[in-house]
Every structure is written in structure tokens, then in C-alpha cells.
N, C-alpha and C positions, 0 to 999 in steps of 0.2 A: 842367297844372293838377292839383291834387289831386282825387282821385275817391274814391268809396267802393268800388270803384276800377275805373273803366272808362277806360282810356287817357287821352283828352284832354278828357273832359267832366266837369264838376264837379257834385256832388250836394249838396243841402242840404235840411234839413227844411222842410216847408211851414208856415212861420210868418211873420208880417209884423210888422216892428218899426221904429220910428223911433228916438227916444231913450228909449223905454220910459217915457212920462209916466204920471202917477198914474191917469188915466182908463183907460188900458190895464191897469194893474196889478191893479185890483180885479176885473176880469173874467177876466183871463188865468188866475188861480189856479183857476178852476172845474174845469178838466180837466187840470191840469198832470201829475197822476200818469199819465194815459194817454199824454200827449205823450212821456213818457220811454220808453214801450215800443212804441207802435204808430204813431209819426209816419211819414208818407210822406216821400219825398225829392223834391226838384226836380232836374231836369237843367238845369244852367245852361251854355249854350254860346252865344256871341255870334252865330255863323253861323246856328244853328237859330232863335234868337229873332228875328234879322233877317229870315229867310225867312218866318217866321210873321207878322211885322209887315207884310211886303209883301203877303201873302195876305189879311190881315185889314183892311188900310187901307181899301179901298173899301167894305167891309161896315160898319166902325165909322163911317165918315164918313156913309154912308147912314142909319145909326141915330141920327145926331146926337150921337154920343159923342166925347169928346176922344181923338183918335188918338194923342196924345203921352202921355196918362195911362193908358189901358187897355192893360195888357200881356197878351200871350199867353204863358203859362208852361207848361212841360212837366213832368208828374208822372212819377216813376219807378215806373210801374205798368203791367204788361203787359195789363191788362184794357181792354175797350172802354168808356171813360167820359169824360165832360167835365162840368164844373160851374162855377158862380160862387158866391162867398160874400161878395163885396163889389162895389163899383162900379168898382174899379180893376184887376181882373184876371180873365181867363178861363183856367181850368185845363184842359189836355188831357192825358189819359194817353198815354204814348208808344205803348201798345198800340192806341189809337184811330188815331193818326197812321199807324202802319205798316199798319193794316188797311184804311183807306179807299183807294179805287182812283183817284180823280180829285181835282183841286183843287176842283172844284165841290162835291164831297161834304164835303170839309174846311171849305170856306167856308160850307156850309149849317149845319154844326155850330156854327161861330163865330157865324153870324147868329142862330141859335136862342138861344145863350147870351147874346149881346148884347141880344136882345129882352127877356130876363128883367131885365137891368139897366135898359134904356130904359123898360120898362113898369112899373117900380117894384115888381117882384115880390119884391125883397129887403127891402122896408120891413118886412114882417112876419117876417123871418127871426129877429130877436132874440127875438120871442115864441116862435117855434118852437124857438129855441136853448134857452130856459129849459125848455121841455117836454122837449126832447131830453136836457138835463142831468138832469132828474128821471128820465126813462126809463132813462138809462144808469146811474143810481145812482152817479155819479162813478166808474164802473168803468174798465176798461182798453180799452173799445171806442172811446171818443170823446175827442179832444183838441182844445182850442180855445185860440187865442191871439188876442186882439183888440188891434190896434195903432192908434195915432193917426198919420195921415199928416201931411205938412206943412200948415201953416195950421190945424191943429186939427180937421181933418175926420176923423171916425171911419172906420176900415176894419177888416175882420175877416179873419183867416187861420185856416185849419183844418188840423190834422194828425190824420189818422185812418185806420184801416183801412176798407175799403169793405164789410165784411161785416155790420156791426152794424145792428140795426133802429133804434137811436138816430140813427146817422149818416144812414140813409136818410130818417128823419123830418126831419132837418135839411135835407138836400139835395133831398128829393123835392118835386115840384110837383104841384098838382092837375091834373086833366084840363082844367079851364077855363083854367088858366095855360098849359098846354101848347098848347092850341088858339090862345090869344091869341099866344103866342110864335111859333107856326108862321105865323100870318097876318102878323105883323110881319116875321118873317124872310123870308118870300116877297117882301114889299114891299121890304125892304132889298136883296135879291138883284136884283130887277127894276131898282131905281134905280141899282144898281151895274153893271148890264149883265151880270149873271151868271145863267146858266140855273138854274132851280129843279130841274133834273134830279138834282142832288146830294141834294136833300131827298127826292125820290122814292126814290132808291137807298138812302138812310139808313133810311127807313121799311121798305122791302122787306127790309132786312137783319134786321129784327126780327119779320117776319110769323111767327106761330106761337109766339112766345115766351110769349104769355099763357096758352098751353095747358100750359106747363111749370110744375113746382113752383117756388116762389120761390127755393129753394136753387140751382136749375139755370138760372135766368134770368140773362141778362147784366146786369152792374151798371148799364149805361146804361138798360136797360129798367126796372130797379127804381127808379131815381131820376128817370126820364123816362117815366112811364106812357104806353104807346102802344097803338093799336088800329087796326083796319082803316079806321075812319072817318078817322083822321089820314092814313093812306096815300091814301085816296080824295081827301081835301082837297088833299094835295100834288100828286096827279095833276091835279086841277082847276087848281091854280096853274100847273102846267107847261103845261096846255092853253091857259090864258089868256095865258101869256107868249108862246107860240108858239116858232118856231125862229129868232127874231131874234138871239139871242146867238150869237156866234161864239167858237170856242176862243181863249183868251187865251194867247199864247206866253209872256208874262212869268209868268203864274200857273203855267203848265205847268213852266216852268224852276224857279221857287222851290219848287214842290211836290216836284219830283224832287230838288232839292238838300237840302231838309229831310229827306225820307225817306232819301236816300242817306247823309247824315251820321249820322243816328240809327242806321240799320241797320249802318253800317260799324263803329260802336263797340259795338253791342249784340249783334251776331251774330258767328259764328265768322269769322276771316279767310279761311278757305277758301271759305266761302259768298260772302263779298264779292268775292273775286277771280274766282270763277266767274260771279257775276251782274253784276259791274260792266261786263263787255263788252257787256251789253244796253243800257247807258246811251247815249242819243243825244247828249247834251251832253258833249263831250270833256272839258271842265274838271271836270265833276262825276264823270265816270268816273275821272279821274286823282286827284281828291280822295279818292274812295272807296278807290282802290288805295293811296294814301299812308297812309290810316288802317289798312288791313289790313296793309301791310308794317310799319308802326310797331308794331302789336300782335304781329307775328311777330318783333319786335326786329331788323328788317333796316333799319338806318339808311340805307344807301346807296340801296336801292330806294325807301324812303319819301321820302327827300330828292329823288330824281330825279322821282318822281311829283308831289310838291307844287310843285316848280320848273316842271314841265310845265304845271300848272294856272295858275301865276302868269304863264307866258309867254303864255297865252291871255287872262288877265284881270290885267294888271299893276297895275291900280289897285284891286284888291280887298283891303280890309283884313282880311277874314275868312280868306282864304287865307294872308296873312302871319301872322295870329294862329295858325293851325294849324301853320305852319312853325315859329313860335317855340316852340310847345308841344312839337313833335317834337324840336327841338334841345335844349330845356331838359331834357326827360326823358331825353335821352341825354348830358347834362352838357356839351354844346357851348355853353358859357355866353356867350362874346362874340358868337357868331353868333345865339344865341337873343335876346339883348338887341337886336341890330341888327334882327332880324325883327320883334320886338314894337315896336321904335321906329318902323319903317315903318308898322305897323298903326295905332299911336297917332297918327301924323301924318295919316293918312287918316280916322281916326275918333276925334278927340281927346276926345269926350264919352261914349264907350262905356265904361261902368263895368267890364264884364267884360274888355275889352281892357286897360284901365288896371290891373286887378287882376293880369292875367297879366304885364304889363310890370313891375309892382312886384315880383312874385315872382321874375322873372328877375334884376332888379337886386339883390334881397336875396341870391339865390344867388351872385351875383358879388361879394358883400361891399360893394356900394355902398349902404350902409345909409341914409345921409341922403337920397340920391336916391330910394331905395325908399320911405322914410317919406313923402316929399312926394307921390309918385304914389299910394301906397296910401290916403292921406288923401283924395285927390281921388276915388278909387274908392268909398270909404265914403260920401262926401258925395252921390254919385250913386246908390248902391245899398247901403243899410245892411243888406240881408238876405243878403249873400254871406258865408257863414261861412268859406269858404276864405280870402278876402281879409282877414277879421277875424283869423284865425289868424296870417297873415303880418304884419299890422299890429302885433299884440301882440309878435311876435318883434322887429320893427324897433324898437319903443319900448324893449323890454328891452335891446337891444344899445346904444342910445344912453344908457342909464342912467335912462330915465324909467319906473321900475317902477310908478309910480302909474297912468299912462295905460295901461301894459301890462295892469294888473289890470282897469281899466275895460273895455277892449276884450275881454278874456277873459271878463269877467262878462257882457257883452252877447252874446257868442257863445254862451255856455252858456244864456242866457235865450232866445235864438232857437231853441235846440234843445230847449227845455222842461226843461232841467236846472237848475231854480231853486235847489236846494240848493247845488250847486257855484257857481252864479252869485252867490248871496248871500255865499259865502266870499270870492270875489274882489272883490265890491263893497265889503265891509267892509274888506278890505285896502286898497283904493284910497282909501276915505274917510280912512284914517289917514295917507295919504301926500300927498294933494292939498290945496291951499289951499281952505278952506271957502268955498263960494259960487261957485267957479270952474266953468266949463262941464263939465270932467271930473268934478268933485265932484258936480254935479247929476245927471249921467248915472249915476254910481255909486249915488246916492241912489235914483233911480228903480228900478234893478235890485234894490236891497236891499228896497224896499217890496214888489216882486213876490215876492221870496223869503219875506218875513215873512208875506205874505198866503197864500202856498202852505202854509206851516206851520200857520197858523190853520185853513185849510180842511181840512187833513189831520186835525187834532185833532178837528174837529167831526164828521168821518166815523167816528171810532172810538167 
């Protein structure tokens, strides 16, 4: 998969977009200039997202949230932070995931963020957003893109650096909200049979942070004000819960797998090969070794390791997906297509696996097949800029330059590059039948681009 560029994991900007309808367009332009310079990236990997889904499922269910709708997404940021900005996603920095020590600690973070959703703390965010916009002065610190999800339900996505006071104003919660979220999170963990020990460990991590200057505080501390009272409350929750929770082998497995996959692609191969031997689950150890050997450009070793993992878990689509990526990036195209095909048969609705399969088909010059698969991927996940890039190439190859321009315009819009998006949208409008679905999508992007220009003129 294309990366920005870490071997087999894809990165995209943190923006959310459906077909870019008009309701989205008028708000998106508020911070578009900053989106072009300071937008964070998402790490999109089907194995990691599946592992996080496994860990989050009991927590989200206990919170009464839709476990199919609320995604757990990883932000390409090494700092310790997590946040929510709409009702459909919880964002975790990869630095947080690699820093926590137990699955209970990670589940406590997820429970806390889920509580902000379930308790309605996001309802006032749009008012806070307006204030943050004014505070930022439409500068380069804060970038916002508001999208409309299926069914006309509004959702927001944010692309921003974590250092600005305006962003902290937007993401920050009051102490009352934090206490409320802690109480709810403790209840979710109890109902899910998960020990609140992770919540205690999380608060202990930040003891003493309040004594530091704001510049030296951890970003999580700045957006989630904590104090010793909250630590004592977490300890009380743990005391009330007692020792009834037993370690969950499945949670331990998926926690190790998520951290193993992330570290294997974000840390040096030598570190991975040295530390993978400590892994108790043999398939995870082999997966980590496969990733390390792949980064060292040793196809034979990488292939042997991932085949070893598949021998242990022959029905695992995510290991087949990794094998497909390794083979694709080494130009072993027929075998890559076969590996992705196995993955798709096992997980036919996984958009990221579909995107990888489409990319492999495109590389093999099976353009019509690739086009069909990539359209399915887009229908299930319209935010994957890598698959949109491949989809535009596929449309261009079959001579449908109008749709190629539409998809390119949407990709640029997702990245906050609305000037470029407008150029391609206008090109698409001149080539597609007026009123067609593609024409309407291009029109939506063009509106966003024009609104961005108007907003920029007002600031001068």
C-alpha cells in the first residue's frame, strides 16, 4: 500500500468526507488554509483497525453506542493523546497506543472517549468550534473539515497540529465533563467485565503534570485536564469493582498484535527483530519479523515469516493482506493478487482489503477488474485517499476522464487542497452529463473550492 511512506501502512489526512454535499461545503472552508499545512495523517491498516475494534467492542456495547458505526482510528502522531470530534470515531495517536502497557489501559482510554460521545459532550462542540475559529484567526494552527455521513447525519473531522491554543480550546473538556466521563467509563468497564485498573494507571501517568508549564505538559493532559481528585476517584472505582475481573486472553492477544504491527513499521527493523523474540504469541512474532525483513528488503525472509504466521492462522485475512502487500511492493504481481484474493474472500466487506486488492489488480494491468473492486472500496470507505488515487488511475485507463477528474477532485478535497480540487472538479463538470451522479459530486467539490476562495478574500 502507498504510504507517506512506511512500508505497508497507508497514511491519509484526518478529514471526513462523503460526497461533499453543500452542508459540508460551507463549513469546511473555515479552516482550509491550515488544512493545507498542518493536517495530521491517519494510519490506515486493516489488521490494526480490526484489533482495535476487537478491544473496543465490549466497551462501545456497554456504552450503548453502535459498534458498527463508531470506528477507532489511529493518528500518525507520536504524542500521547486521544480525542473525539464527532459521534462516529475515536482517534488514538499511535504514540498513546505504543506507550500504554496493558489492554485495560487502552480500553480505559477508549471508554473515556466513548463517554464523551454517549454523554452528549460533543453537542456544544460546534459553538466551541466557532470560538476556536475566532481565536485561531483563520491561521495555520487549526484546520477543520465537516462532512455529512450517510443519511444526512452531520459529522465533523479535524486536521490540526496539537500545539495550538485554538485546537486545545476545541478538543479540551471541562473538569466537570472529565469527571462525568470518568464515572461513565468506569461503569462501561464494569459492565464489560474489564478491570478499571487501566484507568488508575492512566491517571498515575499524569501525576505531577499540573505542576509543569503548559508547554511541557503532555498533549493528553492539556486536552483532558486531570488532577489528583480524578486519580483518587479512579482508585475508588477500582476498589468498588474488586478483583472479580480476570485477564482476558483475547484482549491480551489483540493488544499485542496491534502494538506489534504498529511498532514493526514505525521502528527500526533491528529493534523489531531484537524485541520480537519476546512475543509470546508465535504468529504475532512471525508477523513482526515479516514486517522487519520487508523493511530490510529481504523478500525471502519476509515471505517465510508471513507464511509461518499463516500456517498458524490459515483463516486470517489480515495476514493474507500483509502477504499481499509484501509481494506487491516486491513486484510479485500474480502472487500478490492471489494473496489479496484470499484476504478478500475471508473479509469481503473490508474496504482497506478491497483497496489493496484493487491496487494489485491495477498493477497487473487488470484495469476493469481493478475498477470494479476499487469502486466497492470507495463505497465502503470514501476517506481512503490511496484508493481514490488508484481509482482515478483506473478511470483514466479506461478512458473515463470525467470520472477520473471527479475522484481526483474528491481526493484533493479530503486533503484540504481545495484550489486543486476545484480545478479538477471544473474539468469533470465539462466532461460529464449534467445531473449525473459524477456531475453532482464534482459540483459539490466546486462549491467547496469557491467557498474557500471567498473565505480567503474576506481574510485579506
